[in-house]
C-alpha positions in Angstrom: -48.1 9.8 11.8 -46.2 9.4 8.5 -42.9 8.7 10.1 -41.1 7.3 7.0 -40.7 10.8 5.6 -38.5 11.7 8.6 -36.5 8.5 9.1 -34.6 8.5 5.8 -30.9 7.8 5.9 -29.0 11.0 6.8 -25.4 12.0 6.6 -23.7 13.1 9.8 -24.7 16.8 9.6 -22.1 19.0 11.2 -22.8 21.4 13.9 -23.1 25.1 13.1 -19.7 26.6 12.7 -20.6 30.1 13.9 -23.4 30.7 16.4 -26.0 33.3 15.8 -24.4 35.5 18.5 -20.9 35.1 16.8 -22.4 35.9 13.5 -24.0 39.1 14.8 -20.8 40.1 16.5 -18.8 39.7 13.3 -21.6 41.5 11.4 -21.3 44.4 13.8 -17.5 44.5 13.2 -18.2 44.8 9.4 -20.8 47.5 10.0 -18.5 49.5 12.3 -15.9 49.9 9.6 -13.8 47.6 7.4 -10.5 48.9 8.7 -11.2 47.3 12.1 -11.1 43.9 10.3 -7.9 44.3 8.4 -5.1 41.9 9.0 -1.7 41.1 7.5 -1.9 38.0 5.2 1.0 35.7 6.4 1.8 34.7 2.8 1.6 38.0 0.9 2.5 40.3 3.8 -0.3 42.6 2.6 -3.1 44.0 4.7 -6.5 42.7 3.7 -10.0 42.6 5.1 -10.3 39.6 7.5 -13.2 39.4 9.9 -11.9 36.2 11.6 -8.9 36.0 14.0 -6.5 33.1 14.1 -8.1 32.0 17.4 -11.5 31.9 15.7 -10.1 29.9 12.8 -8.7 27.3 15.3 -12.0 27.2 17.3 -14.1 26.8 14.1 -11.8 23.9 13.1 -12.0 22.3 16.5 -15.8 22.4 16.4 -16.3 21.1 12.9 -13.5 19.0 11.7 -14.4 16.0 13.9 -17.8 15.9 12.2 -16.3 15.8 8.8 -13.7 13.2 9.8 -16.5 11.0 11.1 -18.5 11.6 8.0 -15.5 10.2 6.1 -15.7 7.1 8.2 -13.0 8.1 10.7 -9.2 7.9 10.7 -7.9 4.6 9.4 -7.2 1.9 12.1 -3.8 1.2 10.4 -1.8 3.3 12.9 1.4 2.8 11.0 -0.1 4.2 7.8 -1.6 7.2 9.7 1.6 7.9 11.5 3.5 7.8 8.3 1.2 10.3 6.6 1.3 12.5 9.7 5.1 12.4 9.7 5.2 13.7 6.2 2.7 16.3 7.2 4.8 17.5 10.2 7.8 17.9 7.9 5.8 20.1 5.5 4.1 22.0 8.3 7.5 23.3 9.6 8.1 24.9 6.2 4.9 26.8 5.9 4.3 30.5 6.5 2.3 29.5 9.6 4.4 26.8 11.3 2.8 27.4 14.7 -0.7 26.4 13.6 -1.9 23.3 15.4 -1.7 21.1 12.3 -3.1 17.6 12.5 -3.1 15.0 9.7 -5.7 12.3 9.3 -5.7 9.4 6.8 -9.4 8.8 6.3 -11.4 5.6 5.6 -13.4 7.2 2.8 -12.8 5.5 -0.5 -13.3 8.5 -2.8 -10.4 10.6 -4.1 -10.0 13.7 -2.0 -8.0 15.8 0.4 -9.0 18.9 2.4 -7.9 21.4 5.0 -9.9 23.1 7.8 -8.8 26.7 8.6 -7.1 25.7 11.9 -4.8 23.2 10.3 -6.7 19.9 10.3 -5.9 18.1 7.1 -7.7 15.0 5.8 -6.4 12.6 3.1 -8.6 9.8 1.9 -7.6 6.2 1.2 -8.8 6.8 -2.4 -6.2 9.5 -3.2 -3.4 7.6 -1.5 -4.0 4.8 -3.9 -3.6 7.1 -6.9 -0.2 8.5 -5.9 3.1 6.7 -6.5 5.7 8.2 -4.2 6.2 10.2 -1.0 7.1 13.4 -2.9 3.6 13.4 -4.4 2.1 13.0 -0.9 4.3 15.9 0.3 3.0 18.0 -2.6 -0.6 17.2 -1.7 -0.1 18.0 1.9 1.8 21.1 0.9 -1.1 22.3 -1.3 -3.6 21.8 1.5 -1.3 23.5 4.0 -1.1 26.4 1.5 -4.8 26.9 1.8 -4.3 27.2 5.6 -1.3 29.5 5.3 -3.0 31.9 2.9 -6.1 31.9 5.1 -8.3 31.0 2.1 -11.3 29.8 4.1 -11.2 32.9 6.2 -11.2 35.0 3.0 -14.2 33.2 1.7 -16.1 33.4 5.0 -15.3 37.1 5.3 -16.9 37.7 1.9 -19.9 35.6 2.9 -20.3 37.4 6.2 -20.2 40.8 4.4 -22.8 39.6 1.9 -24.9 38.3 4.8 -24.7 41.7 6.5 -25.8 43.6 3.4 -28.5 41.1 2.5 -30.0 41.0 6.0 -29.8 44.8 6.3 -31.8 45.2 3.1 -34.4 42.6 4.1 -34.8 44.1 7.6 -35.7 47.4 6.1 -38.6 45.8 4.3 -39.8 43.3 6.9 -38.1 42.4 10.2 -39.2 38.8 10.0 -37.6 38.4 6.6 -34.4 39.9 8.0 -34.4 37.3 10.7 -34.9 34.6 8.1 -31.9 35.8 6.0 -29.7 36.1 9.1 -30.7 32.5 10.0 -29.4 31.3 6.7 -25.9 32.6 7.8 -25.3 29.4 9.8 -22.2 27.8 8.2 -21.5 24.1 8.4 -18.5 21.9 7.6 -19.7 21.7 4.0 -19.5 25.4 3.7 -16.0 25.5 5.2 -14.9 23.0 2.6 -16.8 24.6 -0.3 -14.9 25.2 -3.5 -11.9 27.4 -3.7 -11.5 30.0 -6.4 -9.1 29.3 -9.3 -6.8 32.1 -7.9 -6.8 30.4 -4.5 -6.0 27.1 -6.1 -3.1 28.7 -8.1 -1.7 30.2 -4.9 -2.0 26.9 -3.0 -0.2 25.1 -5.9 2.7 27.6 -5.7 2.8 27.3 -1.9 2.6 23.5 -2.0 5.5 23.3 -4.5 7.5 25.7 -2.4 6.8 23.9 0.9 7.7 20.4 -0.4 10.9 21.6 -2.1 11.9 23.4 1.1 11.3 20.2 3.0 13.8 18.3 0.8 11.5 16.6 -1.7 12.0 16.2 -5.4 9.6 18.7 -7.1 8.9 15.9 -9.7 6.5 14.6 -7.1 4.4 17.8 -7.5 4.3 17.2 -11.3 3.2 13.6 -10.6 0.4 14.9 -8.4 -0.7 17.5 -10.9 -0.5 15.1 -13.8 -2.7 12.6 -12.0 -5.3 15.4 -11.1 -5.2 16.7 -14.7 -5.9 13.3 -16.1 -8.7 12.7 -13.7 -10.4 16.1 -14.3 -11.8 14.9 -17.6 -13.7 12.2 -15.9 -17.0 12.6 -14.2 -16.7 9.7 -11.9 -18.2 9.6 -8.4 -14.8 8.8 -6.9 -13.5 12.2 -8.0 -16.7 14.3 -7.9 -16.1 15.9 -4.5 -12.4 16.6 -5.2 -13.1 18.7 -8.3 -16.1 20.4 -6.8 -13.9 21.8 -4.0 -10.6 22.0 -5.9 -11.2 23.1 -9.5 -8.6 21.7 -11.9 -7.4 23.0 -15.2 -4.7 22.2 -17.8 -3.4 25.7 -17.1 -2.6 24.7 -13.5 -0.6 21.7 -14.8 1.2 23.7 -17.4 2.2 26.3 -14.7 3.5 23.5 -12.5 5.7 22.1 -15.4 7.1 25.6 -16.1 7.9 26.2 -12.5 9.6 22.9 -12.0 11.6 23.2 -15.3 12.9 26.6 -14.3 12.8 27.7 -10.6 13.2 24.1 -9.3 15.3 22.6 -12.0 18.3 21.9 -9.7 16.1 20.3 -7.0 14.5 18.2 -9.7 17.9 16.7 -10.5 19.2 15.8 -7.1 16.3 15.4 -4.6 14.7 12.0 -3.7 11.1 11.1 -4.3 11.1 8.2 -1.8 9.0 5.9 -4.0 10.1 2.7 -2.3 9.3 4.1 1.2 5.9 5.2 0.0 5.1 1.8 -1.5 6.2 0.0 1.7 4.0 2.1 3.9 0.9 1.8 1.6 1.4 -1.9 0.9 -1.5 -2.9 3.2 -3.8 -0.4 1.6 -2.9 -1.6 -1.9 -3.8 -5.1 -0.9 -7.5 -4.0 -0.6 -7.5 -1.9 -3.7 -10.3 -4.0 -5.2 -12.5 -3.2 -2.2 -11.8 0.5 -2.4 -12.7 0.4 -6.1 -15.9 -1.6 -5.4 -16.9 1.0 -2.8 -16.3 3.8 -5.3 -18.5 2.0 -7.8 -21.2 1.4 -5.2 -21.1 5.1 -4.2 -21.6 6.0 -7.9 -24.7 3.8 -8.1 -26.1 5.3 -4.9 -25.6 8.8 -6.4 -27.5 7.6 -9.4 -30.2 6.2 -7.1 -29.6 2.6 -8.0 -29.3 0.9 -4.6 -29.7 -2.6 -5.9 -26.7 -2.2 -8.1 -24.8 -0.5 -5.3 -25.5 -3.5 -3.1 -23.6 -5.8 -5.5 -20.6 -3.5 -5.4 -20.6 -3.3 -1.6 -20.9 -7.1 -1.4 -17.8 -7.4 -3.6 -16.0 -4.9 -1.4 -16.8 -7.0 1.7 -15.6 -10.2 0.0 -12.1 -8.6 -0.2 -12.3 -6.7 3.1 -15.0 -8.3 5.3 -13.9 -6.3 8.4 -13.7 -2.9 6.6 -15.6 -0.3 8.6 -16.6 1.9 5.7 -17.7 -1.1 3.6 -19.9 -2.5 6.3 -21.4 0.9 7.1 -22.0 1.7 3.4 -23.8 -1.6 3.0 -25.9 -0.8 6.0 -26.9 2.6 4.5 -27.6 0.9 1.1 -29.9 -1.7 2.8 -31.7 1.1 4.7 -32.5 2.7 1.3 -33.9 -0.6 0.2 -36.0 -0.8 3.4 -34.2 -3.9 4.5 -33.9 -2.7 8.1 -33.0 -6.0 9.8 -30.1 -6.6 7.3 -29.0 -3.0 7.7 -28.8 -3.4 11.4 -26.6 -6.5 11.1 -24.1 -4.6 9.0 -24.2 -1.5 11.1 -23.6 -3.6 14.2 -20.6 -5.3 12.5 -19.2 -1.8 11.7 -19.6 -0.7 15.3 -17.9 -3.9 16.5 -14.9 -3.5 14.2 -14.4 0.2 15.0 -16.1 1.0 18.3 -14.3 4.3 18.7 -15.8 5.8 15.5 -19.3 7.2 16.2 -21.0 7.2 12.8 -22.0 3.5 13.2 -24.0 4.5 16.3 -25.9 7.1 14.3 -26.7 4.7 11.5 -27.8 2.1 14.1 -30.0 4.7 15.7 -31.6 5.4 12.3 -32.1 1.7 11.8 -33.9 1.3 15.1 -36.0 4.3 14.4 -37.2 2.5 11.2 -37.8 -0.7 13.2 -39.8 1.4 15.8 -37.4 0.3 18.5 -37.4 3.8 19.9 -35.8 3.0 23.3 -32.8 1.4 21.6 -32.6 4.3 19.1 -32.6 6.9 21.9 -29.8 5.1 23.7 -27.7 5.0 20.5 -28.3 8.7 19.8 -27.4 9.5 23.4 -24.2 7.6 23.1 -23.4 9.3 19.8 -24.0 12.7 21.3 -21.6 11.9 24.1 -19.0 10.7 21.6 -19.4 13.5 19.0 -21.5 16.4 20.4 -23.0 19.1 18.3 -24.8 17.3 15.5 -28.2 19.0 15.3 -29.7 15.9 13.5 -28.9 13.9 16.6 -31.1 16.3 18.7 -34.0 15.9 16.2 -33.8 12.1 16.4 -33.6 12.1 20.1 -36.9 14.1 20.0 -38.3 11.7 17.4 -37.5 8.7 19.6 -39.1 10.4 22.6 -42.1 11.0 20.5 -42.3 7.4 19.5 -42.1 6.4 23.2 -45.0 8.7 24.0 -42.8 11.1 26.1 -44.2 14.3 24.7 -42.6 16.7 27.1 -39.1 15.3 26.4 -39.7 15.3 22.7 -40.9 18.9 22.8 -37.7 20.0 24.5 -35.5 18.3 21.9 -37.5 19.7 19.1 -37.2 23.2 20.6 -33.4 22.7 20.9 -33.3 21.5 17.3 -35.2 24.5 15.9 -32.8 26.7 17.7 -30.1 25.4 15.3 -32.0 24.5 12.2 -35.1 26.2 10.8 -35.5 24.7 7.4 -36.1 21.3 5.9 -38.3 18.3 6.6 -37.0 17.8 10.1 -37.6 21.4 11.0 -41.1 21.2 9.5 -41.9 18.1 11.6 -40.5 19.6 14.8 -42.4 22.8 14.3 -45.7 21.0 13.5 -45.5 18.8 16.6 -44.7 21.8 18.9 -47.7 23.6 17.4 -50.0 20.6 17.6 -49.0 20.1 21.2 -49.5 23.8 21.9 -45.9 24.5 22.9 -46.1 27.2 20.2 
């Protein structure tokens, strides 16, 4: 068995956001008539086609945001910093068009520059972007922008368009070949990556306007919004790995910056003159983070080398990060993944174990340790780790596959077959699906 093909390092793949049954139900709603799916947009007050209810937005968020947060190395262990950011978020949330949404705010260990919002109000802000801002007003503007996406239901708008396209596409395919129609419908599974896919320029403009409105209503100096937009505008000309995700999901343009300047100079001119930006308070609360700025930068550089498929160079950067912050969870876990790519499994296990020891509540380290033990053919240990991961963060289909793979390595064919069947019920494409299907066929379960 050529197992190396199936034991490569993998990201924490999120669970399917919408089940096949939910997809078909929403599809039926669209087929029955668009008027049945109309809702009033809380920002514009206009009726528009919306095939997702608020309850569905919240449930989709609940199912998927924990996987993205873990993929971003979890919430920072600096509780004071996380509470500070969450406090600013709560102030902004009260000023939105949807103040009753269950907003939650997470300062994330990821070193890259980004922020995002799930449709139910979960907002993530990375350490990388916190280091780029200079005052609390800019932070309020950033949170206001992300809350604007939630208030205007931008994710629901995009998913509604995708669902309609899926209905039309699967309908045409089914008319030609029912098996093709099933395949197209199967592609309708939406993961956290799809939930956080790029917004349109119009949606970004609307979120800008809302973010500026929300932060000004909350008592902040709108100059902070200009600071945020200036920082993003300056970064947008760079193709650096630290910013790649940010600009793939939030397209930036000089036009957005110019609009912000015009709005602040006119509509918010008075607030600009007499509102505080709270720079000193921001600097006080982010002082600990700024102390490890060299480690964050080194991780960003290492990530860039990994993207360019230069793990040896990446290793040097991660080593530098660990010199500054030896107990940093993300740095240890990134080093473990880098060493896995270099096929240095024993060293990888050591760093993954260190990551788990410094942050036992965060499950990604268990997944990486499981992968490491798969590589080392310690299948019983790998299975135990994947079982623990599933208990801590259920719903990752890759976990199901690797539980099956571990059972296969242990010679427990019946248990492996059950896991592979469960996996194929969620994922039907890719190397893992191909392996699972071939084993089930070889063992005559298919």
